[in-house]
N, C-alpha and C positions, 0 to 999 in steps of 0.2 A: 505495498499499499504507500503512495507515494506522502510524503512528508505535510501537513496540511500549511497553508501557507498561512503568511500576519493578517492577510485580510480574511481569511476562512475564519482564521478561529476568531477575530473580532466576530465575526458575526452570530459564531457560536457562543460566545463569552456573552455576549450584550441580550441571546437568547433565554442566557440561565440569569441576568442581572435586574433584566425589564421588569420581570413578575414581582422582584423582589424590593425593589423601588417603588412599582407601580401600584402598590397597596395604598398609596396615599390619594389615587382615585378613586379606588371601588371598595372598600374595607368599611363596614358599616359603623364602625369605630372612628375610622378617620371625619369620617360625614359629620358624629356626634362631637368630637372633636372641635371643629371648626364652629358647626351651631353652639358648643357651649363657650367661642368665643365672643359670641356673638354677629355670625353667618351664616346665618339662616338662606337655605338654595346651593344648591349643588351649586352653583357656577362660581358665587360667591368664595366659597372655600374654595376651589379651585385654582382662581385667580389670585386671592389672597397669599394663597398656601406657594404657589409656583412661583408669582412676580415680588413676593417680597424679600427673595436677598437683593434686588435693586433697589429698595428700600420705596417711597412712597413716590412711585414715577406718576408721570401721566400714562393715557394711553399709548401713544406713539412707540415709544421703546418695547412694549410688551404685542403688539402689530407684528413688529418688525423681528423680534427675537422668537417669538413661537410660530409665526409664519402660517399654520393652517386655517387661522379662523381671521372670517370677517370682520372688517375696522369693528360695525357698529355695534356688534356682538360683546366685543372684548372691550366694549365703550361702553354699554350697559353696568359692569363691574369696577371697570379702573377707569377714574381714579375714588367715585363714591365708598368702595370697600374703605379705603381710609380715615374715613370717619366715622367708621363701625369699629376697624380696627387699627392696632400699630403695624408695623413691619416685622417686630420683635413680638407680640404676641400672635399673632399669624406664623412665624415661623417654628414658634413653641408650642402652636396646636397642630401644629403640621408634625412636629416630633413627636407629640404625646399622643396622636392617632397611632403614628406607627408602631410607638411601644406597645399601645393597647394592643394593636393586632396581633403584633410578633409574639406578643404573647399568650395572645390565644393559637395560634395556629403552629406554633414552633414548641419544641419541648427544650426550654432555656437550659435547664439545669443541664439536661444527658448532652446538648447541639453545643454549651459552651465553649469546646476547645477545636469543633470546627468554624462555630463563629468568630471567634478570636483570631485565628487564621484569617478567613475568607478578609477580615476585618483588616488584618497586618498586609494582605499581597494585594487587596484592593488598594488600599491608600498609599502602597508603595508603587503601585502604579502610577498611580493620580498625583503626588506630589509633587513631582518635578517634569508635568505637559504643561507645555508653553500654554497661554490664555488668548493667545492673539488669534482673533477670530472665533473666537468661543462665547458670545455674552453672556449665555445662559451658565454656562459651565465658569466660568471666571466669576459670575457674583455667586454661585455656590461654596466657591473653593474659598473663598471669604469667611466662609464662615466657621465658626469654632466646629470640632471635630468632638462627638458627644463620646463619652467615660464607657458607658455598656456595650461590650462586644457587638450584641446586636440591633445597635442603634450605630455606633462605629461602622458597620458593616452595613445598613442604610445607605446612610451619607456617603460614604466611598460609593457606594450602589450607585446613587442620584449622581455624583460627580464625573461618571463613566457614564453615565443613560445620556445627560445633559450634555456631554462633551461629543458623543457620536449624533447626540441631535440638530449639536449647531451645526457639524459637518453635515448631515443632513437638506440643510437648509442652504448649503453654501453651495451642493450638490444640484439642488433643484433650483436654485438661484443662476447658476452656471447653465442648464438646461433650460433657461427664460421660461421657465413656468411659473405663475402666479399662485395665489392663497389656494384657490379651489382648483386648479386644473390637476394637481397633484393627486387629489380623493376621487376624480373623474377616472383618471388612468389607471388608478390602482384597482378600482371596484371594477373596471372592463376589463381588466387580467384577471382577475379572482371572480366575477360572475354572480360578488353580492350587491343587492340592493341597494341604492341612491338611498334611502331610508337609514339604513346602516351607518352611516359617517353625516349625511350634508344638516339635519337638524341640531349636530352635536358640535358641528363648529360657524353655525350661523346662516349657512348658505340657504338661498330659497329655490325654489323651479327657475326662477326665469337665472339664477346666477350657474347653477346648473346645466341650464341649454346653452348658453350663450359659453361656457367651456367647454361641453363638449363639440360647439360650433369648433371651438379653435383650433381642440387639438385634430377634428376630422380633417381644419384647412390642412394641417401639420401634415397630413397623411396616418395618423396612430390610429386615427380609430374610424370606421366603416360607416356606412351611411346607417348602420342600426344600431351604431353605438359600439360595437364589437372593438377588439382590440386587432389590431391589421400586426401584419409581422414585424413592421415598423415601430409600431408602437409596443410589441414586447420588446424589439431591440433598445428600445428608450430605453424603457424603465428597467432591461438590466443594467443599462450603463450608468442609469443614475444609483444604481441600488450597487453596483462594483465601485461606483465614484464613493458614494457614502464608505461601505466596507476601507477603501483605500484611504480615506482620511480618520476614519478609525482605529485605524492601525497601530498608532504611537503608544498607546497603553500595552498592549500585547508586545512590541519591542521592547519598552522598558521591562516587562517581565520575564519575557526571553518564552521559548516555546514550553518546559519542560513546567515550570510554574506557569504559565498560562492555561497547561493544561489539567494541573490540580487545583486552579482555582474553578476552570469550569465542573471537574471534577466535585467539589465542594458543595457548589451552587446547587447544583444538579439537584440534592434532597429538598431543599428551600422551596427552589421551585417548581417543584411538582407537590410539595404537599400545600402551597398557595393554591394553584388550579385545582386540588382535587377536592378544596376544603369550598372553592365556589368565590374566591377572591378577587380573581383575573379572569374574564371571562376570556373566552375563545369562541368564536374569529374576537375581534377587538380593532377599536378605533387608531390605536397603535399600531399596528400591522404586524406584530410578534405573533409568532406562532407557540403551538406549545412544544414542550423542550423536547419532548419527544420524536417530533416532528421537521426533518430538513426544513431550512430556509432559504428564499429566495438569494441570489439568482442562482 
């Protein structure tokens, strides 16, 4: 068997890291923590928790950094959320929710050694990574690392996840895609309905139709809205660019330690999925740990 490339390892590592991070978006404990902090409604908690590392910013930087949301959808929450909660309180709620969730889903005493090793390896992978061109990663990297191994691992998972996400935005922008078009293309590739993503990013039927027309004009979709060979090739190229831009942590760790980290994360990722905390399929596009990812 051929030795996996750094890009292949980066994708496999993301597939294991993403569920560990993404509990903050799906777990009932995380939603409750934001509600307890004064943020009723899912999207107030989402935008407060994910944007808080930037401080009390206006909507513009968040629209740009998060990329996939319609601007007025973001503007419903940002900056008004900062009148309900401070960024520091939102960060504490985010961490409290992760803590409650991981205590329910994992067996912390039994898993303490593995979680400590995950935190050590992930932190070591991220602490020397350049923040240049990586706004969401850089903002999170400025935060204090929690002491408890399960939360230190969650924090480091967030760094790796947002580092990859920043790179994905670079790949999408380089391909000339706006905030709606990547969703249309990905659902055409996967055969999923518009309703599985459009309402959760603020895009309406007209936005979706116009994005479909633009992709059709590029030859990436056919008359029926299905992905063409050129569309499949473009999607693979974007994902390959994302993997290439996400390879720095793997290169920092080396193959042996990366494979060890993937092995350690496999159990938590599977338990998070088995508990129904992170759904599959999902808006993030990450497949279950036991399924191969694209490209």
